[in-house]
mmCIF entry with sequence, helices, sheets and N, C-alpha, C, O atoms, coordinates in Angstrom:
data_MODEL
# 
_entry.id   MODEL 
# 
_entity.id                         1 
_entity.type                       polymer 
_entity.pdbx_number_of_molecules   1 
# 
_entity_poly.entity_id                      1 
_entity_poly.type                           'polypeptide(L)' 
_entity_poly.nstd_linkage                   no 
_entity_poly.nstd_monomer                   no 
_entity_poly.pdbx_seq_one_letter_code       
;(UNK)(UNK)(UNK)(UNK)(UNK)(UNK)(UNK)(UNK)(UNK)(UNK)(UNK)(UNK)(UNK)(UNK)(UNK)(UNK)
(UNK)(UNK)(UNK)(UNK)(UNK)(UNK)(UNK)(UNK)(UNK)(UNK)(UNK)(UNK)(UNK)(UNK)(UNK)(UNK)
(UNK)(UNK)(UNK)(UNK)(UNK)(UNK)(UNK)(UNK)(UNK)(UNK)(UNK)(UNK)(UNK)(UNK)(UNK)(UNK)
;
_entity_poly.pdbx_seq_one_letter_code_can   XXXXXXXXXXXXXXXXXXXXXXXXXXXXXXXXXXXXXXXXXXXXXXXX 
_entity_poly.pdbx_strand_id                 A 
# 
loop_
_entity_poly_seq.entity_id 
_entity_poly_seq.num 
_entity_poly_seq.mon_id 
_entity_poly_seq.hetero 
1 1  UNK n 
1 2  UNK n 
1 3  UNK n 
1 4  UNK n 
1 5  UNK n 
1 6  UNK n 
1 7  UNK n 
1 8  UNK n 
1 9  UNK n 
1 10 UNK n 
1 11 UNK n 
1 12 UNK n 
1 13 UNK n 
1 14 UNK n 
1 15 UNK n 
1 16 UNK n 
1 17 UNK n 
1 18 UNK n 
1 19 UNK n 
1 20 UNK n 
1 21 UNK n 
1 22 UNK n 
1 23 UNK n 
1 24 UNK n 
1 25 UNK n 
1 26 UNK n 
1 27 UNK n 
1 28 UNK n 
1 29 UNK n 
1 30 UNK n 
1 31 UNK n 
1 32 UNK n 
1 33 UNK n 
1 34 UNK n 
1 35 UNK n 
1 36 UNK n 
1 37 UNK n 
1 38 UNK n 
1 39 UNK n 
1 40 UNK n 
1 41 UNK n 
1 42 UNK n 
1 43 UNK n 
1 44 UNK n 
1 45 UNK n 
1 46 UNK n 
1 47 UNK n 
1 48 UNK n 
# 
_struct_asym.id          A 
_struct_asym.entity_id   1 
# 
loop_
_atom_site.group_PDB 
_atom_site.id 
_atom_site.type_symbol 
_atom_site.label_atom_id 
_atom_site.label_alt_id 
_atom_site.label_comp_id 
_atom_site.label_asym_id 
_atom_site.label_entity_id 
_atom_site.label_seq_id 
_atom_site.pdbx_PDB_ins_code 
_atom_site.Cartn_x 
_atom_site.Cartn_y 
_atom_site.Cartn_z 
_atom_site.occupancy 
_atom_site.B_iso_or_equiv 
_atom_site.pdbx_formal_charge 
_atom_site.auth_seq_id 
_atom_site.auth_comp_id 
_atom_site.auth_asym_id 
_atom_site.auth_atom_id 
_atom_site.pdbx_PDB_model_num 
ATOM 1   N N  . UNK A 1 1  ? 5.721   -1.013  8.620  1.00 0.00 ? 1  UNK A N  1 
ATOM 2   C CA . UNK A 1 1  ? 6.343   -2.442  8.456  1.00 0.00 ? 1  UNK A CA 1 
ATOM 3   C C  . UNK A 1 1  ? 5.697   -3.177  9.626  1.00 0.00 ? 1  UNK A C  1 
ATOM 4   O O  . UNK A 1 1  ? 5.538   -2.631  10.718 1.00 0.00 ? 1  UNK A O  1 
ATOM 5   N N  . UNK A 1 2  ? 5.361   -4.322  9.388  1.00 0.00 ? 2  UNK A N  1 
ATOM 6   C CA . UNK A 1 2  ? 4.752   -5.192  10.419 1.00 0.00 ? 2  UNK A CA 1 
ATOM 7   C C  . UNK A 1 2  ? 5.598   -6.547  10.506 1.00 0.00 ? 2  UNK A C  1 
ATOM 8   O O  . UNK A 1 2  ? 6.156   -7.046  9.528  1.00 0.00 ? 2  UNK A O  1 
ATOM 9   N N  . UNK A 1 3  ? 5.620   -7.015  11.641 1.00 0.00 ? 3  UNK A N  1 
ATOM 10  C CA . UNK A 1 3  ? 6.394   -8.271  11.898 1.00 0.00 ? 3  UNK A CA 1 
ATOM 11  C C  . UNK A 1 3  ? 5.302   -9.379  11.898 1.00 0.00 ? 3  UNK A C  1 
ATOM 12  O O  . UNK A 1 3  ? 4.212   -9.189  12.438 1.00 0.00 ? 3  UNK A O  1 
ATOM 13  N N  . UNK A 1 4  ? 5.629   -10.534 11.279 1.00 0.00 ? 4  UNK A N  1 
ATOM 14  C CA . UNK A 1 4  ? 4.793   -11.574 11.299 1.00 0.00 ? 4  UNK A CA 1 
ATOM 15  C C  . UNK A 1 4  ? 5.463   -12.915 12.001 1.00 0.00 ? 4  UNK A C  1 
ATOM 16  O O  . UNK A 1 4  ? 6.502   -13.459 11.626 1.00 0.00 ? 4  UNK A O  1 
ATOM 17  N N  . UNK A 1 5  ? 4.647   -13.310 13.079 1.00 0.00 ? 5  UNK A N  1 
ATOM 18  C CA . UNK A 1 5  ? 5.305   -14.538 13.875 1.00 0.00 ? 5  UNK A CA 1 
ATOM 19  C C  . UNK A 1 5  ? 4.185   -15.075 14.484 1.00 0.00 ? 5  UNK A C  1 
ATOM 20  O O  . UNK A 1 5  ? 3.106   -14.482 14.512 1.00 0.00 ? 5  UNK A O  1 
ATOM 21  N N  . UNK A 1 6  ? 4.411   -16.350 15.054 1.00 0.00 ? 6  UNK A N  1 
ATOM 22  C CA . UNK A 1 6  ? 3.429   -17.094 15.693 1.00 0.00 ? 6  UNK A CA 1 
ATOM 23  C C  . UNK A 1 6  ? 3.655   -16.986 17.190 1.00 0.00 ? 6  UNK A C  1 
ATOM 24  O O  . UNK A 1 6  ? 4.770   -17.176 17.675 1.00 0.00 ? 6  UNK A O  1 
ATOM 25  N N  . UNK A 1 7  ? 2.575   -16.675 17.927 1.00 0.00 ? 7  UNK A N  1 
ATOM 26  C CA . UNK A 1 7  ? 2.628   -16.497 19.314 1.00 0.00 ? 7  UNK A CA 1 
ATOM 27  C C  . UNK A 1 7  ? 1.345   -17.142 20.068 1.00 0.00 ? 7  UNK A C  1 
ATOM 28  O O  . UNK A 1 7  ? 0.233   -16.631 19.936 1.00 0.00 ? 7  UNK A O  1 
ATOM 29  N N  . UNK A 1 8  ? 1.542   -18.201 20.801 1.00 0.00 ? 8  UNK A N  1 
ATOM 30  C CA . UNK A 1 8  ? 0.481   -18.737 21.407 1.00 0.00 ? 8  UNK A CA 1 
ATOM 31  C C  . UNK A 1 8  ? -0.378  -17.777 22.244 1.00 0.00 ? 8  UNK A C  1 
ATOM 32  O O  . UNK A 1 8  ? 0.158   -16.969 23.003 1.00 0.00 ? 8  UNK A O  1 
ATOM 33  N N  . UNK A 1 9  ? -1.640  -17.860 22.114 1.00 0.00 ? 9  UNK A N  1 
ATOM 34  C CA . UNK A 1 9  ? -2.421  -16.904 23.013 1.00 0.00 ? 9  UNK A CA 1 
ATOM 35  C C  . UNK A 1 9  ? -3.812  -17.537 23.505 1.00 0.00 ? 9  UNK A C  1 
ATOM 36  O O  . UNK A 1 9  ? -4.226  -18.618 23.088 1.00 0.00 ? 9  UNK A O  1 
ATOM 37  N N  . UNK A 1 10 ? -4.411  -16.822 24.342 1.00 0.00 ? 10 UNK A N  1 
ATOM 38  C CA . UNK A 1 10 ? -5.656  -17.310 24.835 1.00 0.00 ? 10 UNK A CA 1 
ATOM 39  C C  . UNK A 1 10 ? -6.798  -16.595 24.039 1.00 0.00 ? 10 UNK A C  1 
ATOM 40  O O  . UNK A 1 10 ? -6.556  -15.960 23.012 1.00 0.00 ? 10 UNK A O  1 
ATOM 41  N N  . UNK A 1 11 ? -7.957  -16.718 24.521 1.00 0.00 ? 11 UNK A N  1 
ATOM 42  C CA . UNK A 1 11 ? -9.092  -16.097 23.861 1.00 0.00 ? 11 UNK A CA 1 
ATOM 43  C C  . UNK A 1 11 ? -9.112  -14.553 23.726 1.00 0.00 ? 11 UNK A C  1 
ATOM 44  O O  . UNK A 1 11 ? -9.510  -13.942 22.734 1.00 0.00 ? 11 UNK A O  1 
ATOM 45  N N  . UNK A 1 12 ? -8.619  -14.009 24.877 1.00 0.00 ? 12 UNK A N  1 
ATOM 46  C CA . UNK A 1 12 ? -8.331  -12.470 25.005 1.00 0.00 ? 12 UNK A CA 1 
ATOM 47  C C  . UNK A 1 12 ? -7.015  -12.083 24.619 1.00 0.00 ? 12 UNK A C  1 
ATOM 48  O O  . UNK A 1 12 ? -6.068  -12.686 25.123 1.00 0.00 ? 12 UNK A O  1 
ATOM 49  N N  . UNK A 1 13 ? -6.805  -11.110 23.747 1.00 0.00 ? 13 UNK A N  1 
ATOM 50  C CA . UNK A 1 13 ? -5.535  -10.683 23.284 1.00 0.00 ? 13 UNK A CA 1 
ATOM 51  C C  . UNK A 1 13 ? -5.503  -9.263  23.422 1.00 0.00 ? 13 UNK A C  1 
ATOM 52  O O  . UNK A 1 13 ? -6.478  -8.646  22.992 1.00 0.00 ? 13 UNK A O  1 
ATOM 53  N N  . UNK A 1 14 ? -4.438  -8.547  24.012 1.00 0.00 ? 14 UNK A N  1 
ATOM 54  C CA . UNK A 1 14 ? -4.278  -7.131  23.939 1.00 0.00 ? 14 UNK A CA 1 
ATOM 55  C C  . UNK A 1 14 ? -3.326  -6.832  22.829 1.00 0.00 ? 14 UNK A C  1 
ATOM 56  O O  . UNK A 1 14 ? -2.355  -7.571  22.665 1.00 0.00 ? 14 UNK A O  1 
ATOM 57  N N  . UNK A 1 15 ? -3.513  -5.897  22.126 1.00 0.00 ? 15 UNK A N  1 
ATOM 58  C CA . UNK A 1 15 ? -2.654  -5.312  21.046 1.00 0.00 ? 15 UNK A CA 1 
ATOM 59  C C  . UNK A 1 15 ? -2.365  -3.864  21.198 1.00 0.00 ? 15 UNK A C  1 
ATOM 60  O O  . UNK A 1 15 ? -3.046  -3.072  21.850 1.00 0.00 ? 15 UNK A O  1 
ATOM 61  N N  . UNK A 1 16 ? -1.287  -3.600  20.529 1.00 0.00 ? 16 UNK A N  1 
ATOM 62  C CA . UNK A 1 16 ? -0.829  -2.060  20.624 1.00 0.00 ? 16 UNK A CA 1 
ATOM 63  C C  . UNK A 1 16 ? 0.093   -1.717  19.455 1.00 0.00 ? 16 UNK A C  1 
ATOM 64  O O  . UNK A 1 16 ? 0.520   -2.630  18.748 1.00 0.00 ? 16 UNK A O  1 
ATOM 65  N N  . UNK A 1 17 ? 0.409   -0.489  19.227 1.00 0.00 ? 17 UNK A N  1 
ATOM 66  C CA . UNK A 1 17 ? 1.390   -0.013  18.285 1.00 0.00 ? 17 UNK A CA 1 
ATOM 67  C C  . UNK A 1 17 ? 2.627   0.526   18.907 1.00 0.00 ? 17 UNK A C  1 
ATOM 68  O O  . UNK A 1 17 ? 2.576   1.027   20.030 1.00 0.00 ? 17 UNK A O  1 
ATOM 69  N N  . UNK A 1 18 ? 3.648   0.453   18.288 1.00 0.00 ? 18 UNK A N  1 
ATOM 70  C CA . UNK A 1 18 ? 4.878   0.895   18.795 1.00 0.00 ? 18 UNK A CA 1 
ATOM 71  C C  . UNK A 1 18 ? 5.764   1.584   17.658 1.00 0.00 ? 18 UNK A C  1 
ATOM 72  O O  . UNK A 1 18 ? 6.081   0.962   16.644 1.00 0.00 ? 18 UNK A O  1 
ATOM 73  N N  . UNK A 1 19 ? 6.121   2.833   17.875 1.00 0.00 ? 19 UNK A N  1 
ATOM 74  C CA . UNK A 1 19 ? 6.930   3.576   16.849 1.00 0.00 ? 19 UNK A CA 1 
ATOM 75  C C  . UNK A 1 19 ? 8.379   3.340   17.242 1.00 0.00 ? 19 UNK A C  1 
ATOM 76  O O  . UNK A 1 19 ? 8.703   3.407   18.428 1.00 0.00 ? 19 UNK A O  1 
ATOM 77  N N  . UNK A 1 20 ? 9.259   3.068   16.290 1.00 0.00 ? 20 UNK A N  1 
ATOM 78  C CA . UNK A 1 20 ? 10.677  3.014   16.555 1.00 0.00 ? 20 UNK A CA 1 
ATOM 79  C C  . UNK A 1 20 ? 11.466  3.886   15.712 1.00 0.00 ? 20 UNK A C  1 
ATOM 80  O O  . UNK A 1 20 ? 11.068  4.163   14.581 1.00 0.00 ? 20 UNK A O  1 
ATOM 81  N N  . UNK A 1 21 ? 12.642  4.379   16.210 1.00 0.00 ? 21 UNK A N  1 
ATOM 82  C CA . UNK A 1 21 ? 13.471  5.186   15.398 1.00 0.00 ? 21 UNK A CA 1 
ATOM 83  C C  . UNK A 1 21 ? 14.874  4.635   15.474 1.00 0.00 ? 21 UNK A C  1 
ATOM 84  O O  . UNK A 1 21 ? 15.643  4.980   16.370 1.00 0.00 ? 21 UNK A O  1 
ATOM 85  N N  . UNK A 1 22 ? 15.237  3.689   14.432 1.00 0.00 ? 22 UNK A N  1 
ATOM 86  C CA . UNK A 1 22 ? 16.516  2.928   14.448 1.00 0.00 ? 22 UNK A CA 1 
ATOM 87  C C  . UNK A 1 22 ? 17.529  3.966   14.364 1.00 0.00 ? 22 UNK A C  1 
ATOM 88  O O  . UNK A 1 22 ? 18.582  3.743   14.962 1.00 0.00 ? 22 UNK A O  1 
ATOM 89  N N  . UNK A 1 23 ? 17.414  4.987   13.772 1.00 0.00 ? 23 UNK A N  1 
ATOM 90  C CA . UNK A 1 23 ? 18.469  6.096   13.490 1.00 0.00 ? 23 UNK A CA 1 
ATOM 91  C C  . UNK A 1 23 ? 17.962  7.408   13.977 1.00 0.00 ? 23 UNK A C  1 
ATOM 92  O O  . UNK A 1 23 ? 16.925  7.871   13.502 1.00 0.00 ? 23 UNK A O  1 
ATOM 93  N N  . UNK A 1 24 ? 18.592  7.995   14.841 1.00 0.00 ? 24 UNK A N  1 
ATOM 94  C CA . UNK A 1 24 ? 18.186  9.402   15.412 1.00 0.00 ? 24 UNK A CA 1 
ATOM 95  C C  . UNK A 1 24 ? 17.579  9.313   16.762 1.00 0.00 ? 24 UNK A C  1 
ATOM 96  O O  . UNK A 1 24 ? 17.702  8.330   17.493 1.00 0.00 ? 24 UNK A O  1 
ATOM 97  N N  . UNK A 1 25 ? 16.900  10.417  17.064 1.00 0.00 ? 25 UNK A N  1 
ATOM 98  C CA . UNK A 1 25 ? 16.294  10.542  18.303 1.00 0.00 ? 25 UNK A CA 1 
ATOM 99  C C  . UNK A 1 25 ? 14.772  10.274  18.361 1.00 0.00 ? 25 UNK A C  1 
ATOM 100 O O  . UNK A 1 25 ? 14.147  10.329  19.420 1.00 0.00 ? 25 UNK A O  1 
ATOM 101 N N  . UNK A 1 26 ? 14.202  9.978   17.153 1.00 0.00 ? 26 UNK A N  1 
ATOM 102 C CA . UNK A 1 26 ? 12.767  9.766   17.176 1.00 0.00 ? 26 UNK A CA 1 
ATOM 103 C C  . UNK A 1 26 ? 11.964  11.026  17.045 1.00 0.00 ? 26 UNK A C  1 
ATOM 104 O O  . UNK A 1 26 ? 12.414  12.013  16.463 1.00 0.00 ? 26 UNK A O  1 
ATOM 105 N N  . UNK A 1 27 ? 10.797  10.990  17.579 1.00 0.00 ? 27 UNK A N  1 
ATOM 106 C CA . UNK A 1 27 ? 9.915   12.213  17.602 1.00 0.00 ? 27 UNK A CA 1 
ATOM 107 C C  . UNK A 1 27 ? 8.473   11.798  18.011 1.00 0.00 ? 27 UNK A C  1 
ATOM 108 O O  . UNK A 1 27 ? 8.184   10.634  18.290 1.00 0.00 ? 27 UNK A O  1 
ATOM 109 N N  . UNK A 1 28 ? 7.692   12.710  18.026 1.00 0.00 ? 28 UNK A N  1 
ATOM 110 C CA . UNK A 1 28 ? 6.222   12.614  18.370 1.00 0.00 ? 28 UNK A CA 1 
ATOM 111 C C  . UNK A 1 28 ? 5.533   11.768  17.340 1.00 0.00 ? 28 UNK A C  1 
ATOM 112 O O  . UNK A 1 28 ? 5.800   11.823  16.139 1.00 0.00 ? 28 UNK A O  1 
ATOM 113 N N  . UNK A 1 29 ? 4.544   10.907  17.929 1.00 0.00 ? 29 UNK A N  1 
ATOM 114 C CA . UNK A 1 29 ? 3.894   10.012  16.875 1.00 0.00 ? 29 UNK A CA 1 
ATOM 115 C C  . UNK A 1 29 ? 2.451   10.175  17.261 1.00 0.00 ? 29 UNK A C  1 
ATOM 116 O O  . UNK A 1 29 ? 2.096   10.240  18.437 1.00 0.00 ? 29 UNK A O  1 
ATOM 117 N N  . UNK A 1 30 ? 1.593   10.242  16.193 1.00 0.00 ? 30 UNK A N  1 
ATOM 118 C CA . UNK A 1 30 ? 0.115   10.528  16.317 1.00 0.00 ? 30 UNK A CA 1 
ATOM 119 C C  . UNK A 1 30 ? -0.522  9.370   15.439 1.00 0.00 ? 30 UNK A C  1 
ATOM 120 O O  . UNK A 1 30 ? -0.294  9.208   14.240 1.00 0.00 ? 30 UNK A O  1 
ATOM 121 N N  . UNK A 1 31 ? -1.369  8.581   16.239 1.00 0.00 ? 31 UNK A N  1 
ATOM 122 C CA . UNK A 1 31 ? -2.168  7.566   15.409 1.00 0.00 ? 31 UNK A CA 1 
ATOM 123 C C  . UNK A 1 31 ? -3.504  8.006   15.401 1.00 0.00 ? 31 UNK A C  1 
ATOM 124 O O  . UNK A 1 31 ? -4.082  8.321   16.442 1.00 0.00 ? 31 UNK A O  1 
ATOM 125 N N  . UNK A 1 32 ? -4.111  8.054   14.122 1.00 0.00 ? 32 UNK A N  1 
ATOM 126 C CA . UNK A 1 32 ? -5.516  8.451   14.026 1.00 0.00 ? 32 UNK A CA 1 
ATOM 127 C C  . UNK A 1 32 ? -6.214  7.544   13.044 1.00 0.00 ? 32 UNK A C  1 
ATOM 128 O O  . UNK A 1 32 ? -5.638  6.944   12.136 1.00 0.00 ? 32 UNK A O  1 
ATOM 129 N N  . UNK A 1 33 ? -7.534  7.495   13.312 1.00 0.00 ? 33 UNK A N  1 
ATOM 130 C CA . UNK A 1 33 ? -8.415  6.716   12.346 1.00 0.00 ? 33 UNK A CA 1 
ATOM 131 C C  . UNK A 1 33 ? -7.978  5.174   12.172 1.00 0.00 ? 33 UNK A C  1 
ATOM 132 O O  . UNK A 1 33 ? -7.891  4.665   11.055 1.00 0.00 ? 33 UNK A O  1 
ATOM 133 N N  . UNK A 1 34 ? -7.754  4.588   13.161 1.00 0.00 ? 34 UNK A N  1 
ATOM 134 C CA . UNK A 1 34 ? -7.281  3.196   13.218 1.00 0.00 ? 34 UNK A CA 1 
ATOM 135 C C  . UNK A 1 34 ? -8.539  2.277   13.231 1.00 0.00 ? 34 UNK A C  1 
ATOM 136 O O  . UNK A 1 34 ? -9.581  2.579   13.812 1.00 0.00 ? 34 UNK A O  1 
ATOM 137 N N  . UNK A 1 35 ? -8.356  1.229   12.595 1.00 0.00 ? 35 UNK A N  1 
ATOM 138 C CA . UNK A 1 35 ? -9.377  0.186   12.555 1.00 0.00 ? 35 UNK A CA 1 
ATOM 139 C C  . UNK A 1 35 ? -8.846  -1.226  12.736 1.00 0.00 ? 35 UNK A C  1 
ATOM 140 O O  . UNK A 1 35 ? -7.713  -1.538  12.371 1.00 0.00 ? 35 UNK A O  1 
ATOM 141 N N  . UNK A 1 36 ? -9.662  -2.036  13.287 1.00 0.00 ? 36 UNK A N  1 
ATOM 142 C CA . UNK A 1 36 ? -9.184  -3.464  13.378 1.00 0.00 ? 36 UNK A CA 1 
ATOM 143 C C  . UNK A 1 36 ? -10.219 -4.297  12.918 1.00 0.00 ? 36 UNK A C  1 
ATOM 144 O O  . UNK A 1 36 ? -11.403 -4.073  13.171 1.00 0.00 ? 36 UNK A O  1 
ATOM 145 N N  . UNK A 1 37 ? -9.766  -5.378  12.164 1.00 0.00 ? 37 UNK A N  1 
ATOM 146 C CA . UNK A 1 37 ? -10.686 -6.382  11.584 1.00 0.00 ? 37 UNK A CA 1 
ATOM 147 C C  . UNK A 1 37 ? -10.161 -7.705  11.633 1.00 0.00 ? 37 UNK A C  1 
ATOM 148 O O  . UNK A 1 37 ? -8.954  -7.927  11.532 1.00 0.00 ? 37 UNK A O  1 
ATOM 149 N N  . UNK A 1 38 ? -11.061 -8.633  11.791 1.00 0.00 ? 38 UNK A N  1 
ATOM 150 C CA . UNK A 1 38 ? -10.746 -10.151 11.782 1.00 0.00 ? 38 UNK A CA 1 
ATOM 151 C C  . UNK A 1 38 ? -10.894 -10.564 10.358 1.00 0.00 ? 38 UNK A C  1 
ATOM 152 O O  . UNK A 1 38 ? -11.990 -10.620 9.800  1.00 0.00 ? 38 UNK A O  1 
ATOM 153 N N  . UNK A 1 39 ? -9.812  -10.840 9.812  1.00 0.00 ? 39 UNK A N  1 
ATOM 154 C CA . UNK A 1 39 ? -9.956  -11.366 8.380  1.00 0.00 ? 39 UNK A CA 1 
ATOM 155 C C  . UNK A 1 39 ? -8.762  -12.417 8.093  1.00 0.00 ? 39 UNK A C  1 
ATOM 156 O O  . UNK A 1 39 ? -7.691  -12.290 8.687  1.00 0.00 ? 39 UNK A O  1 
ATOM 157 N N  . UNK A 1 40 ? -8.944  -13.290 7.316  1.00 0.00 ? 40 UNK A N  1 
ATOM 158 C CA . UNK A 1 40 ? -7.952  -14.461 6.946  1.00 0.00 ? 40 UNK A CA 1 
ATOM 159 C C  . UNK A 1 40 ? -7.525  -14.184 5.636  1.00 0.00 ? 40 UNK A C  1 
ATOM 160 O O  . UNK A 1 40 ? -8.340  -13.987 4.735  1.00 0.00 ? 40 UNK A O  1 
ATOM 161 N N  . UNK A 1 41 ? -6.231  -14.152 5.450  1.00 0.00 ? 41 UNK A N  1 
ATOM 162 C CA . UNK A 1 41 ? -5.622  -13.907 4.091  1.00 0.00 ? 41 UNK A CA 1 
ATOM 163 C C  . UNK A 1 41 ? -4.932  -15.226 3.651  1.00 0.00 ? 41 UNK A C  1 
ATOM 164 O O  . UNK A 1 41 ? -4.493  -16.051 4.452  1.00 0.00 ? 41 UNK A O  1 
ATOM 165 N N  . UNK A 1 42 ? -4.883  -15.334 2.409  1.00 0.00 ? 42 UNK A N  1 
ATOM 166 C CA . UNK A 1 42 ? -4.159  -16.660 1.740  1.00 0.00 ? 42 UNK A CA 1 
ATOM 167 C C  . UNK A 1 42 ? -2.643  -16.410 1.889  1.00 0.00 ? 42 UNK A C  1 
ATOM 168 O O  . UNK A 1 42 ? -1.895  -17.290 2.317  1.00 0.00 ? 42 UNK A O  1 
ATOM 169 N N  . UNK A 1 43 ? -2.217  -15.198 1.527  1.00 0.00 ? 43 UNK A N  1 
ATOM 170 C CA . UNK A 1 43 ? -0.727  -14.984 1.625  1.00 0.00 ? 43 UNK A CA 1 
ATOM 171 C C  . UNK A 1 43 ? -0.450  -13.726 2.407  1.00 0.00 ? 43 UNK A C  1 
ATOM 172 O O  . UNK A 1 43 ? -0.627  -12.599 1.944  1.00 0.00 ? 43 UNK A O  1 
ATOM 173 N N  . UNK A 1 44 ? 0.008   -13.990 3.653  1.00 0.00 ? 44 UNK A N  1 
ATOM 174 C CA . UNK A 1 44 ? 0.170   -12.923 4.656  1.00 0.00 ? 44 UNK A CA 1 
ATOM 175 C C  . UNK A 1 44 ? 1.215   -11.953 4.107  1.00 0.00 ? 44 UNK A C  1 
ATOM 176 O O  . UNK A 1 44 ? 1.084   -10.765 4.402  1.00 0.00 ? 44 UNK A O  1 
ATOM 177 N N  . UNK A 1 45 ? 2.153   -12.302 3.402  1.00 0.00 ? 45 UNK A N  1 
ATOM 178 C CA . UNK A 1 45 ? 3.215   -11.374 2.878  1.00 0.00 ? 45 UNK A CA 1 
ATOM 179 C C  . UNK A 1 45 ? 2.646   -10.360 1.822  1.00 0.00 ? 45 UNK A C  1 
ATOM 180 O O  . UNK A 1 45 ? 3.211   -9.281  1.648  1.00 0.00 ? 45 UNK A O  1 
ATOM 181 N N  . UNK A 1 46 ? 1.498   -10.725 1.103  1.00 0.00 ? 46 UNK A N  1 
ATOM 182 C CA . UNK A 1 46 ? 0.957   -9.848  0.062  1.00 0.00 ? 46 UNK A CA 1 
ATOM 183 C C  . UNK A 1 46 ? -0.279  -9.279  0.611  1.00 0.00 ? 46 UNK A C  1 
ATOM 184 O O  . UNK A 1 46 ? -0.756  -8.299  0.039  1.00 0.00 ? 46 UNK A O  1 
ATOM 185 N N  . UNK A 1 47 ? -0.908  -9.806  1.734  1.00 0.00 ? 47 UNK A N  1 
ATOM 186 C CA . UNK A 1 47 ? -2.196  -9.261  2.380  1.00 0.00 ? 47 UNK A CA 1 
ATOM 187 C C  . UNK A 1 47 ? -3.420  -9.606  1.532  1.00 0.00 ? 47 UNK A C  1 
ATOM 188 O O  . UNK A 1 47 ? -4.456  -8.949  1.637  1.00 0.00 ? 47 UNK A O  1 
ATOM 189 N N  . UNK A 1 48 ? -3.299  -10.640 0.688  1.00 0.00 ? 48 UNK A N  1 
ATOM 190 C CA . UNK A 1 48 ? -4.432  -11.028 -0.190 1.00 0.00 ? 48 UNK A CA 1 
ATOM 191 C C  . UNK A 1 48 ? -4.792  -12.505 0.233  1.00 0.00 ? 48 UNK A C  1 
ATOM 192 O O  . UNK A 1 48 ? -5.709  -13.103 -0.331 1.00 0.00 ? 48 UNK A O  1 
# 
């Protein structure tokens, strides 16, 4: 799940990932093969 909101930012932005466990104690998380791309979509909710 991704949260969508507006946040004023400068030219340089730092991003990261966060895992949450709303129920329970959570566990180990492994993130692999991640990519970032700069793309504009017409409908952010559908990703198209």
